C-alpha positions in Angstrom: -149.9 -100.5 98.3 -148.7 -96.7 98.5 -146.0 -95.7 96.4 -143.1 -92.8 97.2 -141.7 -91.5 94.0 -138.0 -89.6 94.1 -135.5 -88.5 92.1 -132.1 -90.8 91.6 -130.6 -88.6 93.7 -132.8 -88.7 96.2 -133.3 -92.8 96.6 -130.6 -93.2 99.6 -131.7 -89.8 101.3 -135.1 -90.4 102.0 -136.5 -88.9 105.1 -138.0 -91.9 106.7 -136.3 -94.9 107.2 -137.4 -98.0 105.2 -137.3 -101.5 106.5 -135.5 -102.9 103.4 -133.6 -101.0 100.9 -133.1 -103.3 97.9 -130.0 -102.9 95.5 -129.8 -104.3 92.5 -126.1 -104.8 91.2 -124.6 -106.1 87.9 -122.1 -109.2 87.7 -119.0 -107.7 88.3 -120.0 -103.8 89.9 -120.6 -102.9 93.0 -123.0 -100.9 95.1 -120.5 -97.8 95.4 -121.2 -97.4 99.3 -118.1 -98.2 101.1 -119.1 -100.2 104.0 -121.5 -102.3 102.2 -119.4 -103.5 99.4 -116.2 -104.4 101.8 -119.0 -106.7 103.3 -120.4 -108.4 100.6 -118.2 -107.8 98.1 -114.7 -107.9 99.7 -115.3 -110.1 102.7 -118.1 -112.5 101.3 -117.4 -112.5 97.8 -120.4 -111.8 96.7 -120.6 -111.4 92.7 -124.0 -110.2 91.7 -125.1 -113.2 89.8 -128.4 -112.9 88.6 -131.2 -113.9 91.5 -128.7 -114.1 93.7 -129.1 -112.0 97.6 -127.6 -110.7 100.2 -129.0 -109.3 103.6 -127.6 -107.4 106.0 -128.6 -105.4 108.8 -127.5 -101.7 108.1 -126.9 -98.5 110.3 -129.5 -95.5 110.2 -126.2 -93.4 109.9 -125.0 -95.0 106.9 -128.3 -95.7 105.0 -132.3 -94.4 105.9 -132.8 -98.4 105.6 -133.0 -101.2 108.7 -132.0 -103.7 106.8 -130.0 -103.9 102.9 -130.9 -106.4 100.6 -128.6 -106.6 97.7 -129.8 -108.5 94.7 -127.8 -109.9 91.8 -129.1 -108.8 88.4 -126.8 -110.3 86.2 -124.7 -109.6 83.0 -125.3 -105.7 82.1 -125.7 -106.5 78.9 -128.2 -109.4 79.7 -130.6 -107.3 81.4 -134.6 -106.9 80.1 -137.9 -106.7 82.2 -138.2 -110.1 83.0 -134.8 -110.1 85.2 -136.2 -107.2 86.6 -139.5 -108.6 87.6 -138.0 -111.5 88.9 -135.3 -109.5 90.8 -138.3 -107.4 91.9 -140.6 -110.6 93.3 -137.4 -111.8 95.2 -137.4 -109.0 97.4 -140.7 -108.4 97.8 -140.9 -112.3 99.3 -138.3 -111.6 101.1 -139.1 -108.7 102.6 -142.8 -110.4 103.7 -140.6 -113.3 105.1 -139.3 -111.2 107.6 -142.4 -109.4 108.2 -141.2 -106.0 107.2 -143.5 -103.6 105.3 -141.9 -101.0 103.7 -139.5 -101.5 100.5 -137.2 -99.2 98.8 -135.7 -99.9 95.5 -132.6 -98.4 94.0 -132.5 -100.2 90.5 -131.8 -99.3 86.6 -133.2 -96.7 85.2 -136.6 -97.4 82.9 -137.8 -99.7 84.6 -140.6 -97.6 87.1 -143.4 -99.8 85.5 -142.0 -102.7 85.4 -140.6 -102.5 89.3 -144.4 -101.1 90.4 -146.1 -104.1 88.7 -143.9 -106.3 89.8 -144.6 -105.5 93.6 -148.1 -106.3 93.2 -147.2 -110.0 91.2 -144.7 -110.5 94.6 -147.0 -109.2 97.5 -150.1 -111.7 95.8 -151.7 -114.2 97.9 -155.1 -115.7 97.4 -155.8 -116.2 101.3 -159.8 -115.2 101.8 -160.6 -118.5 103.2 -157.4 -118.9 105.3 -157.9 -117.9 109.2 -154.6 -116.7 109.3 -153.7 -114.1 106.2 -150.7 -113.5 104.6 -148.0 -110.5 105.4 -148.5 -107.5 102.8 -146.2 -104.4 101.5 -147.7 -101.4 102.5 -145.5 -99.2 101.2 -142.5 -99.3 98.2 -140.2 -96.3 97.7 -138.6 -96.2 94.1 -137.2 -93.7 91.5 -138.1 -92.6 88.6 -141.2 -90.9 86.3 -144.2 -90.7 88.4 -146.8 -91.6 85.1 -144.8 -95.1 84.6 -144.9 -95.6 87.6 -148.8 -95.3 88.0 -148.9 -97.3 85.1 -147.1 -100.3 86.9 -149.6 -100.0 89.8 -152.6 -100.0 87.7 -151.5 -103.4 85.5 -150.4 -105.1 88.7 -154.8 -104.4 90.0 -155.8 -105.4 86.7 -153.7 -108.7 88.0 -154.9 -109.2 90.7 -158.6 -109.0 89.9 -158.1 -111.6 87.4 -155.9 -113.8 89.5 -158.7 -113.8 92.4 -161.8 -114.2 90.0 -159.8 -117.3 88.8 -158.8 -118.8 92.1 -162.0 -118.3 93.6 -164.0 -121.4 94.3 -166.8 -122.0 91.3 -169.2 -121.9 94.3 -168.1 -118.4 94.6 -167.1 -117.4 90.7 -170.3 -118.0 89.0 -171.5 -116.7 85.9 -173.8 -114.3 87.8 -171.0 -113.3 89.8 -168.8 -112.4 86.6 -171.9 -110.5 85.7 -172.2 -108.6 88.8 -168.2 -108.0 89.1 -168.8 -106.7 85.3 -172.1 -104.4 85.9 -169.7 -102.8 88.7 -166.7 -101.4 86.7 -168.1 -98.3 85.5 -168.6 -99.2 81.6 -171.3 -99.5 79.4 -172.7 -103.5 79.9 -174.9 -105.4 78.8 -176.0 -108.7 80.3 -177.9 -111.0 78.4 -180.1 -114.0 80.4 -181.2 -117.4 78.6 -184.5 -116.5 76.9 -182.3 -113.2 75.0 -179.4 -115.1 74.2 -182.3 -117.8 72.7 -183.5 -115.3 70.4 -180.0 -114.2 69.0 -179.5 -117.9 68.4 -176.8 -118.8 70.3 -177.6 -122.3 70.0 -173.9 -123.7 70.7 -173.4 -121.5 73.9 -176.9 -122.6 75.2 -176.3 -126.6 75.0 -173.4 -126.4 76.8 -175.0 -124.0 80.1 -178.4 -126.7 79.6 -176.8 -129.2 82.4 -176.3 -126.8 84.7 -178.3 -125.1 87.9 -176.2 -122.0 87.1 -178.3 -119.8 84.8 -175.9 -119.2 81.7 -174.6 -114.6 81.6 -173.8 -113.5 78.0 -171.7 -110.4 79.0 -171.1 -107.8 76.8 -168.6 -104.7 78.1 -167.9 -101.5 75.8 -164.9 -99.0 76.2 -165.9 -95.7 73.8 -164.1 -92.8 72.6 -164.3 -90.0 70.3 -163.8 -90.7 66.3 -161.6 -94.1 67.1 -159.2 -95.3 65.5 -159.6 -98.6 65.9 -162.4 -100.9 67.0 -161.5 -104.4 69.1 -163.1 -107.2 70.5 -161.9 -109.1 72.9 -163.9 -112.7 74.0 -162.8 -114.3 77.5 -163.4 -118.0 77.5 -165.8 -118.4 80.7 -166.5 -122.0 82.0 -167.0 -120.9 85.8 -166.4 -124.8 86.1 -165.9 -127.7 83.4 -166.7 -131.5 84.7 -166.1 -132.2 81.1 -170.2 -132.9 81.3 -171.5 -136.5 79.9 -167.6 -136.9 79.3 -166.5 -136.8 82.5 -163.5 -135.7 83.3 -161.5 -137.9 85.8 -161.4 -136.6 89.7 -157.6 -135.2 89.6 -158.7 -133.2 86.3 -161.7 -131.6 87.8 -159.9 -130.1 91.0 -158.6 -127.3 89.5 -161.4 -126.3 86.8 -162.6 -123.4 88.5 -159.6 -121.8 86.5 -161.2 -122.7 83.5 -162.6 -119.1 83.4 -159.2 -117.4 83.5 -160.0 -116.2 79.5 -163.2 -114.3 81.0 -161.1 -113.4 84.2 -158.4 -112.0 81.9 -161.5 -109.7 79.9 -162.5 -108.7 83.6 -159.6 -107.5 84.5 -158.4 -105.6 81.0 -161.7 -104.0 80.8 -161.7 -102.8 85.0 -158.6 -100.6 83.9 -159.1 -99.5 80.0 -160.9 -96.3 81.0 -158.0 -95.2 83.0 -155.3 -95.1 80.0 -157.9 -93.1 77.8 -157.1 -94.8 74.7 -158.4 -94.0 71.5 -159.4 -97.6 70.8 -163.2 -98.8 71.0 -163.1 -101.7 72.9 -165.6 -104.4 73.3 -164.8 -107.0 76.3 -167.2 -110.1 75.6 -167.5 -113.2 78.0 -170.1 -116.0 77.5 -170.3 -117.6 80.9 -171.4 -120.8 82.1 -171.0 -124.3 83.7 -170.6 -127.3 81.7 -172.5 -129.8 84.3 -174.1 -133.6 83.9 -177.8 -133.2 84.5 -181.1 -134.1 83.3 -181.3 -131.6 80.4 -177.2 -132.0 79.6 -176.3 -131.6 75.9 -174.7 -135.4 74.4 -172.5 -136.7 72.3 -174.3 -136.8 69.1 -176.3 -134.0 69.4 -176.3 -131.3 66.6 -176.4 -127.4 67.6 -177.1 -124.6 65.9 -174.6 -121.8 66.1 -175.3 -117.9 65.9 -174.1 -117.7 61.9 -176.2 -120.6 61.1 -173.3 -123.4 61.1 -174.0 -126.8 62.8 -171.8 -128.7 64.9 -172.1 -132.2 65.7 -170.8 -133.0 69.3 -168.1 -135.6 68.9 -167.0 -134.7 73.0 -169.1 -132.7 75.3 -165.4 -132.1 77.1 -164.4 -129.8 74.0 -167.0 -127.7 75.1 -165.1 -124.4 75.3 -164.8 -123.6 71.8 -168.5 -124.5 71.4 -169.6 -121.6 73.6 -166.5 -119.4 72.1 -168.5 -120.1 68.4 -171.3 -118.0 69.3 -169.3 -115.0 71.2 -167.3 -114.9 68.2 -169.9 -114.4 66.0 -171.5 -111.8 67.9 -167.7 -109.6 68.3 -168.2 -110.0 64.2 -171.4 -108.7 64.2 -170.1 -105.6 66.0 -168.2 -103.8 63.2 -165.1 -104.4 64.9 -161.8 -104.3 62.9 -160.0 -106.9 64.9 -161.0 -109.9 67.6 -159.0 -111.7 70.0 -160.2 -114.2 71.9 -158.4 -115.8 75.2 -158.8 -119.1 76.1 -157.9 -122.5 78.4 -158.7 -124.5 75.2 -156.6 -127.1 74.7 -154.9 -129.7 76.7 -152.7 -130.5 73.2 -151.3 -126.9 73.2 -150.1 -127.2 76.9 -148.7 -131.0 75.6 -147.0 -128.7 72.7 -145.6 -125.9 74.8 -145.8 -126.4 78.9 -146.3 -123.8 81.0 -143.6 -121.3 79.5 -145.9 -120.0 76.2 -148.9 -119.6 75.0 -150.3 -120.8 72.0 -151.1 -118.0 69.4 -152.7 -118.7 65.8 -155.1 -116.2 63.8 -156.3 -115.1 60.5 -153.4 -112.6 59.8 -150.0 -112.6 60.2 -149.4 -108.6 61.2 -152.1 -109.0 64.2 -150.4 -112.5 65.6 -147.1 -110.9 65.2 -147.9 -107.6 67.4 -149.2 -109.9 70.0 -146.2 -111.7 70.2 -144.2 -108.8 70.0 -146.2 -106.4 72.7 -146.6 -109.7 75.0 -142.5 -110.5 74.8 -142.1 -106.9 75.8 -144.6 -107.5 78.9 -143.3 -110.5 80.4 -145.5 -113.0 78.6 -144.7 -115.5 75.4 -146.7 -116.1 72.7 -145.7 -119.1 70.1 -147.3 -119.4 66.9 -149.0 -122.6 66.1 -149.7 -123.4 62.2 -153.5 -123.7 61.0 -152.7 -125.9 57.8 -156.1 -126.7 56.3 -155.1 -130.3 57.1 -156.0 -130.1 60.8 -159.8 -130.0 59.9 -160.0 -133.1 58.3 -160.6 -134.7 61.8 -163.2 -132.5 62.1 -165.4 -133.3 59.1 -168.8 -134.5 60.2 -171.1 -136.5 57.7 -174.4 -135.1 59.3 -173.1 -131.6 60.4 -170.7 -128.9 59.2 -168.2 -130.0 61.9 -167.6 -131.4 64.7 -165.9 -130.3 67.8 -163.3 -132.6 68.2 -161.6 -135.2 66.4 -158.4 -136.8 66.2 -155.9 -137.0 69.2 -153.2 -135.2 67.4 -152.7 -131.6 66.2 -155.6 -130.8 68.7 -154.9 -127.3 69.2 -154.5 -126.5 65.4 -157.5 -127.9 65.0 -159.6 -126.2 67.7 -158.2 -123.4 66.1 -159.6 -123.9 62.8 -162.6 -125.0 64.6 -163.1 -121.3 65.9 -162.0 -120.1 62.3 -165.3 -121.2 61.1 -167.1 -118.6 63.4 -165.1 -115.3 62.4 -165.8 -113.5 59.4 -163.7 -113.1 56.6 -163.4 -109.1 56.8 -162.2 -109.2 60.6 -158.6 -109.9 61.9 -158.6 -112.3 64.6 -156.1 -113.9 66.8 -156.8 -116.8 69.1 -154.6 -116.6 72.4 -154.4 -120.5 74.4 -153.5 -120.1 77.7 -154.3 -123.5 78.5 -150.5 -124.3 80.2 -149.9 -120.7 81.2 -153.2 -119.5 83.1 -152.6 -122.0 86.2 -149.5 -123.2 87.7 -149.1 -125.8 89.6 -146.2 -125.3 91.6 -144.3 -121.6 91.5 -142.6 -120.5 88.4 -140.4 -117.4 87.9 -142.3 -114.6 89.3 -145.4 -116.6 90.4 -147.1 -118.5 93.0 -148.7 -121.8 92.1 -152.3 -120.7 91.2 -153.6 -117.8 88.8 -151.4 -116.1 87.3 -153.6 -113.6 85.6 -151.7 -114.2 81.9 -153.1 -112.3 79.3 -153.3 -109.3 81.3 -150.5 -107.3 80.6 -150.2 -108.1 76.9 -153.7 -107.4 76.0 -153.4 -103.9 78.5 -150.2 -103.1 76.3 -151.5 -104.1 73.1 -154.8 -101.4 73.5 -153.0 -98.5 74.9 -150.3 -98.8 72.8 
């Protein structure tokens, strides 16, 4: 997608004629272009209510556009980045619908990065395996600051990579494929195989991987800089397919289990673009990639596993495998001497029961870190809601023969899972856990996103690191 950046005064006098000029108007206001206002507002009584649109043909002697799309932005005092996102995506969808390729935007100032990012969101489709490919936007013209537009482009591209990986079938997006993608990002990378993980004592991660023919891969990406002001590790759950193991999922529940590596896909998306911002932060991207399958070597209920930090886990349910793999990843991250660890995972159905698809859960051991991530998420178009981590929730995970069980009672499952993970974080490291079970993959379109992978977490983590 090519971006043309112009000054505010030039948006209506571009030399090349665009297919659609999209003009955002507030409720009760007009475009200021007399011939358009007479038709749209005076004759047809368009009111500028949020997400309402009006498409009309245009003569090039009036404006350098074949068509004009007027988009309602709602009340001026209610405008925020999320409303801009939804309005831009609506305009992009309309442009694609009429098979146009070049769209220009005349929107309020200060949202250039959001507009550019949203162009990628609206233009996205996963059609790799379809004979008939989707129509795509080729050129976008908008006003404003070039650096902000570039930031939006980078975010959009990072989200595209993440969404593509999470949408891919598991026969393609294997642990080895994730390792291959990581190896091609131009960062320092270490990829550990099964034998190397055994030497490091990753008994939890490797147990989950035992039932699959796919070899597990433990991936460690590093972005370095001189004298970093902070060292951060981001960990993505990397279950490339989750059958539930011996506690087999129902068939319908397995249909979208290719998305169980959405956390890993997010980490790869973030790490793919981090060096373009040159943040003064050392960043470690960590993925314990494997499949949870049934096989003669698969782990079973009642097995006792020993994690990297020596703590033992009694397997109560083989379908609570994500937290088991994350245990060793958390131990590994804390050994790197980092200041903060942020993990992101499609971890619990319980979180989805609590929050639905409108927000991700967050919990951890440091209130300031949690608060900063929530605030960053709100500014990035991603909502997080803090879940409680009362020690009472750990009661259901107590084991008579090991340090803990990997699952327990039905109630409070998201919080119990967070407390399980906390056992593998050292006390001197600030830690936050993001549960994206409900937000990573949509069963139907929602706001700016189509059905499928959303790339949740990319915008929040990138903004958190670079800011």
